[in-house]
C-alpha positions as CSV (number, residue, x, y, z in Angstrom):
1,M,0.0,0.0,0.0
2,K,1.4,3.5,-0.9
3,P,2.0,6.0,1.6
4,I,-0.7,8.5,0.3
5,N,-3.6,5.6,0.4
6,I,-2.6,5.2,4.3
7,L,-2.4,8.9,4.9
8,F,-5.9,9.5,3.0
9,I,-7.4,6.5,5.2
10,G,-6.0,7.9,8.2
11,L,-7.4,11.5,7.5
12,S,-10.7,10.0,6.5
13,L,-11.0,8.3,10.0
14,V,-10.2,11.3,11.8
15,V,-12.7,13.6,10.0
16,S,-15.2,10.9,10.5
17,T,-14.6,10.5,14.0
18,A,-14.7,14.6,14.4
19,I,-18.2,14.4,12.7
20,L,-19.9,11.7,14.8
21,V,-18.8,11.7,18.2
22,P,-20.2,15.2,19.2
23,N,-23.5,13.7,18.1
24,F,-23.4,11.0,20.7
25,V,-21.8,13.0,23.6
26,K,-24.3,15.1,25.5
27,P,-22.6,17.8,27.2
28,R,-23.6,18.1,31.3
29,P,-24.4,21.3,33.0
30,A,-21.6,22.7,35.1
31,G,-21.7,21.1,38.7
32,Q,-24.3,18.7,38.0
33,S,-22.6,15.2,38.2
34,A,-20.5,16.5,41.3
35,C,-23.7,17.8,43.1
36,V,-25.4,14.3,42.4
37,S,-22.2,12.7,43.1
38,T,-21.8,14.2,46.8
39,L,-25.5,13.6,47.6
40,I,-24.8,9.7,46.7
41,W,-22.0,9.8,48.9
42,Y,-23.7,11.6,51.7
43,K,-26.5,9.0,51.1
44,E,-23.7,6.2,51.4
45,L,-22.8,7.7,54.7
46,K,-26.0,7.7,56.2
47,E,-26.5,4.4,55.2
48,E,-23.6,3.1,57.0
49,W,-24.5,5.5,60.0
50,R,-28.0,4.0,60.2
51,R,-26.1,0.3,60.1
52,L,-23.7,1.3,63.1
53,N,-26.9,3.3,65.1
54,P,-30.2,1.5,64.7
55,D,-31.5,2.7,67.6
56,K,-31.5,6.5,66.2
57,K,-34.3,5.7,63.7
58,G,-35.9,9.3,62.9
59,I,-32.9,11.2,64.1
60,V,-31.1,13.8,61.7
61,P,-27.5,12.7,61.5
62,T,-25.1,15.7,61.7
63,G,-21.7,16.5,59.9
64,Y,-20.0,15.3,62.9
65,D,-22.1,12.2,62.9
66,L,-21.3,11.4,59.3
67,L,-17.9,12.9,58.8
68,G,-16.3,12.9,62.2
69,E,-14.6,15.3,64.1
70,K,-12.3,16.3,61.5
71,W,-14.3,16.9,58.7
72,G,-17.8,17.5,60.3
73,A,-17.7,21.3,60.6
74,S,-16.6,21.6,57.0
75,M,-19.1,19.9,54.8
76,S,-19.0,20.8,51.4
77,S,-21.4,22.6,49.8
78,C,-23.2,22.3,45.8
79,P,-20.5,23.6,43.0
80,S,-23.5,25.9,42.0
81,G,-23.8,27.7,45.4
82,G,-26.5,25.3,47.1
83,T,-26.3,23.7,50.5
84,Y,-26.7,19.8,51.4
85,T,-29.3,18.8,54.1
86,F,-28.8,15.4,55.2
87,G,-32.4,14.6,56.4
88,T,-33.4,11.8,58.7
89,Q,-32.3,8.1,58.1
90,E,-35.3,7.6,56.0
91,E,-34.9,10.8,53.5
92,D,-32.2,11.2,51.2
93,P,-29.9,14.1,51.4
94,V,-30.8,17.0,49.3
95,C,-29.5,20.0,47.6
96,S,-31.3,23.4,48.1
97,I,-31.2,24.1,44.4
98,G,-33.4,21.2,44.0
99,G,-34.4,19.9,40.5
100,P,-33.0,16.8,38.7
101,R,-29.6,18.4,38.3
102,H,-29.4,18.5,42.1
103,S,-31.2,15.7,43.2
104,I,-30.7,11.8,43.7
105,P,-32.5,10.3,40.8
106,N,-35.6,8.3,42.0
107,G,-34.8,4.8,43.0
108,L,-31.1,5.0,42.7
109,K,-29.4,2.8,45.6
110,A,-26.1,3.6,47.2
111,N,-23.2,1.5,46.1
112,K,-22.3,-1.0,48.6
C-alpha cells in the first residue's frame, strides 16, 4: 500500500470521528455530576451510620456524625452554590437548589 493511501485512510478516519462523536456525546451542565455525586456519597454515609446506629431511627445525623470530628464542621457545598441537608435516616440528602440536576435520581440505591 502506498503512503498516500495510508494518509488518506487515516485522514478519513479522523474527519469521520470528528463529525460523529459530538452527535453521541451530550454535555452536562456545570456542577451537575459533582452535586449528584456528593448527594450519593452522603446517602452512602447515612446508610452506614444507620447500620451502626439502629437505635437512632428518625434522628437527623449531623456532619460530625457522618464525617467525624475532623471533617464534620467543613461539609462541602454544591458547586452551583446550594447547600446540602442530610434529612432523617429515611430521607435522601437534598441540595437546596433542587431539580433533576441537584437531586438523587428516584430509585437510585447507594453503592455497596
